N, C-alpha and C positions, 0 to 999 in steps of 0.2 A: 724295584727288585734289589736283591742283595748286591752289594758292591764287592763281593769276594773276587779275588784275582783268579784267573783261569788256571786249570790244572795242568801239571806237567808230569811226565812219567817219573816214578820213583825207582828205587833199587829192589830187585827181587831177592827174596831169601832162598836158601837151598831147597831143593825138592823135598816134599814131605813124604815119608814112607807110609805104606799101608801094610798091616800085618799079613803075612803070607796065607793065613787061614781064611781071609776074606776073598770071596769070589770076585774076579775082575770082569767087567764087560768085555766083549770080544774085540772092541776097537783099541784097547789099551796097547800101546807099543806099535800101532799101525798108523799110517798117515790119514786114514779115513775109515769110518765104519763100513761094514758090509751092507749093501742095500737091503732094506726090509721088504720081504715078499709075503708076509702073513696078512691076516685080516685086520681091518680097523675095528670090527666088532669083536670083543673079547669074551671068553667064557667066564663062568663064575669063579673058577679057581684063580685065573689070572687077575681078575678084579680084586679078589681078596688079598692076593699078594701085593697088588698095587696099593691097597689101603695101608699095608704095613710100611711099604717104601715111602708113601706119601706122608704118613705120620712121622716117620723118622726125619724126613727132609724138613717138615714144618717145625719140628722140635729143635733141630739143629739150627735152623734160621732164627728161631726165637731165642735160643741160647746165645748165639752170636750177637743178636740185636741188643741184648742186655748190656753189652760192653761198648755200645756206641756212645761216645762222649768226646768232647774236645781233647786233643792230645793223644788219642788212641790211633794206632796205624791200621790201615785196612788189612795188612798182613796178620795182625793180631786177631782180627775178626775171622780171617781164614783159618787160623790155627784152632780157634774155638770150635768152629763148625766141623773142621776136619777131625778133630779128636772126638767130638760127639758122635759123628757117623761111624767112625772106626770102633768106638767103644760099644756101639749098638749093632755091630756086625755088618754094617753097610759100607759100600765103596762110594766115595764122592764122585758122582758121574762126570763132572767137568774135568777131573784130573786126568790128563792124557787124551781128552777128546779132541781129535784133530790137532793135537800138540798143545792144547791149553795147559798152562803150567801150574794151576792152582785148583783148590777144592771148592771155591765159590767164585761168583762174579761180584765185584763191589764197584758200583757205578755212582759217582758223586756229581751233583749239580748238573753240568752240561753234558755229562756222559749218558747217552741213551741206554746203552747196554754193553755187556761183555768187558767191563773194566777189570783189569788184572790186579788182584791184591798185591801190595808192595809196601815200601816204606812211607808212602803218602800218609800224612798226619791229618786226621779229621779236625776241622776248625769250627768254632762256634758259629752257627748260622748255616752250616752245610745241610743239604739233604742227601741221603745215601741209600741207594737201592742194593739190597742183598738178594742174590739169586742162587738158590741152593737146590741141588738135585741129588737124591740118594738112590743107589742101586743095591738091591738085596733080593734074594730068592729069584733072580733072573729077570727082574722088572725094575723100572724107574718110577720115581715120584718127583715132580718138579714144581717149585713154587718160588715166588719172590714178592718182596714188599719194599716200599720206600719209607724211610724213617727220618725223623727230625733230629738234628744234632745241636743241642743247646737252644739258643734263642733265635728262631727262624722267622724271617720276615713274612708278613701276611700274604703277599702274593704267592710265595712258595708254599706256604701252609695250605692255601686254598687249592693250589695245583695238586698237591699230594692228596688232599681230601677228595677232590673231584675225580682224580684218577682211580682211587679206590672205589668210588661210587660207580664209575663207568664199568668196572669189572663186575660189580654186584648186579648192575642192570643187564649186562650181557649174559651172565649166568642164568638170570631169570627168563631170558628170551630163548634158552635152549629147550626145544621140544622135538620129540620124534616126528618126522614127516616134514619139518621145515628145512629150508636150504641153509647151508652153513654161513652164507653171507648175511643172514639175519643178525649175526653176532656183530659184525663190523658196522652194519646199518645203525644198530642201537648205540654203539660206542661213538660213532662219528656224529650222529645227530645230537647226542648229549654234549660232546666236546665243543661243537660249533656254537652252543649257547654262550660260551665263555671266550670264544675266539682262539681256542687252543688248536695247535697243529696235532695231527694224528699220524704217527710214524707208519709208513706203508711197507717198507722193504724188510722189516723184521716182524715176524708174525707168530701167532700161536701154531701149534703143531700136534700131530698125532703122537702118542707116546704109549708104550707098553713094554715089551721086551726090547724094543728099540727106543733109543733116546729121542730120535726124530724119525717118525715112520714114513714120512712123505706126504701125509695129509697136511694141507695148509689151512690155517684159520686166520684170515685177514681181519684187521681191526678197523678197516674203512669199508664203506659201502661199495662192494665189488660185484658187478653183474657177471663176472666170469667165474666166480667160485660158487657153483651151484650144487655141490655134493649134498645129498640128502642126509640129514641127521637121523641116525638109527639107534635104537635101544642097544646098549652094550658098547657103543663107541667110546673110546677114551682119548682125550686130547686136552691141550692147555688153551686157556685164554689169558693173554698177557698184554693188555693195552699199554702203549707208551704215548703219553701226551706231552706236548711241549708248549712253552710260553710264546713260541714264535713259529718258525718254519719247521716242516717235517723233514727237510733236506738235511744231509749229514756229511761229515768227513770222517775218515778213519785214520787213526794214528799209524805210525810205521810198524807197530807191533803186530798189525794184521788183525787185531781183535777190538781194540777200544774205539767205540763209535760215539762221536760227539755231534751235537747240533751244529749246523753250518753257521748259524748266527751266534752260537755259544750261549744262547739263552737256556734256562733250566728246563729239565724234563723229569717226569716221574713215571713209575711203572708198578703194576701189581699183577700177580699171576697165581692161578690155581690149576691143578690137574683135576679133571672132571671125568665122571662116567655118566653117560646118558641113561636115564631111567625111563620107565613108561610114562612118568608124569613130568619129567623135566631133567634136572641134573643133580648129581650128588658130588660134593666136593671131597676129593680124596686126600687133600693136603691140609688137614686140620690137626693141630697139635693135641 
């Protein structure tokens, strides 16, 4: 495994502004979002609006990823994604969500999720996950991917490749009439082939007009999550695989989640809508 030193918090840049003409989610400026009380199955109009949000989120992530290189700060990646979303009329969903201070999550090496972009400089050999969500026309689109920075060691490259494959396999398992725990069963059985840990406490989620609707999509084989998958449901799948334990610690910032053994971790995510025959990815650029 890479011999990179462990991460430490950097310095935050000032708050990025969003043009006043762009509609904000209801939770901005509040300590928490209002509970979602609507359906998990969405109508065709909502799904079409989610296609737009998902495409913008995917394109913003792709644009930020073009700047991943040794010497670049995670704050610079945040700036690129923020400006892309604003330029396309979308609000960066993470900005102000439960007080999160930035427009994307940037999680490097041992950071499982929710890394806050700051003055941290990317190093040759890092792996970095970008998690980007866009809000437009009253709905959200959420995606993430893990990228290689410079010359990355083989163990980390394989982790990234196999985490992407675990998401692809999980998407193929989505069928109306199945229980939602089929998703975690597929991911965990694949991850076990390589001895990877599967993060349990951070999951996929329902998404629509709400960033997190309350529907939980576990990435491990859970007998307790038996919700029936139905045509028109919209949710994310976002497996987090680790080179070691799935246990974690959280930094004092209340957001940054790191593996307890500080071994590396990777993640990939798409927003999906369930169709009669399977699932359609809504977060494609």
